[in-house]
Steps between C-alpha positions, in 0.01 A plus 500: 500500500740385225212310329274804494777720358571253221139497372503851351826422323354187342187688386712772340712245314187327374358826363824576317504152348138527393568832322792356311301205382208720379736730309665211310412552129549134416227394735257796476501565122143517370397248240549619143189625330374278218487693164170472315516292181524686172178523306498297181425719197380333184566709183278419205635633170257735329344360187645687206293555190639271230623678192290437197688315232241563234549795265236684302505421131569822307264602225641423156623800308308527174734699284311672219151417633310824547215492756204718424469817706191517719476876460636743245736448206854370546790593273731214401864499399744268329573321828133393519516319165514123476752524219637740241683448171675739265708700746239700694650741751334732748649848543436858384416577136390793288129448438295691239293776658709512821743780580696294753641153479275236654543146621386242247582156363694516175637255245703563185311360199662422166419169328374309801210509743506605863232384737409506867256268676293555813304237692191588705281319748165407351270785593302752305674823407720639226858591420600802293828564315618843382761476222716737297832543321787664683596847373866403525460198269760448230243541223195728479344343188403158630144388575466261792229238538383407852289188548312400815411134554327327791508124560640455147232706318568832330296775666623817333769628261605863450765669287667824609744733330796668663311785668184309590372321808230236539312301760407131499274333757349159570220373719650238732182307575601136467848596380828483690787527246546827311781570252588831337737475203666765285658478155555716193186519290683474167827347382760555769749780448663722761426440865256693712408481868156369592363628828244375747439814701232357729348166600199528730282222637154587631279263696123519483 
């Protein structure tokens, strides 16, 4: 009878022991999960467009070289000239036959000569000069002589009194250098102001 009574006690003790062992964290901890390896990313630098080291060569500035207009006449000024001698200036003057002052090229003429030179590209056409004496010149009794030359050859010469105007023109076929000069027609005396009121180049 004592042996039979002891069996349930042993079974109960065994169950308690088994529960303790199963609950032990040191023995029942699950294996740690293995982390997946990081993916290897290969970064390829983007190809950048290389900067060009070459620079465009600028067109040379041809000071005083007048290209021919393709259409219509073109009025020229003192800044378009290749050179000028004798003190030419461009501003407003009193011109014969004009009520208001007008822009023109003027030079004071006494005993010397004043001239202005234009250079043109070799094409057919013509250039026309309108000349006069300024109404506010120092003297009103002087006759001026204007001479037009092209490539070193005299084309035309005209003399004008104080209250007169004139026009000189030259065909530019085969010619590129044109010079207009002004001086007193007789022995120099008082000064007067020679005017170039207009310079127009016309292509053809």
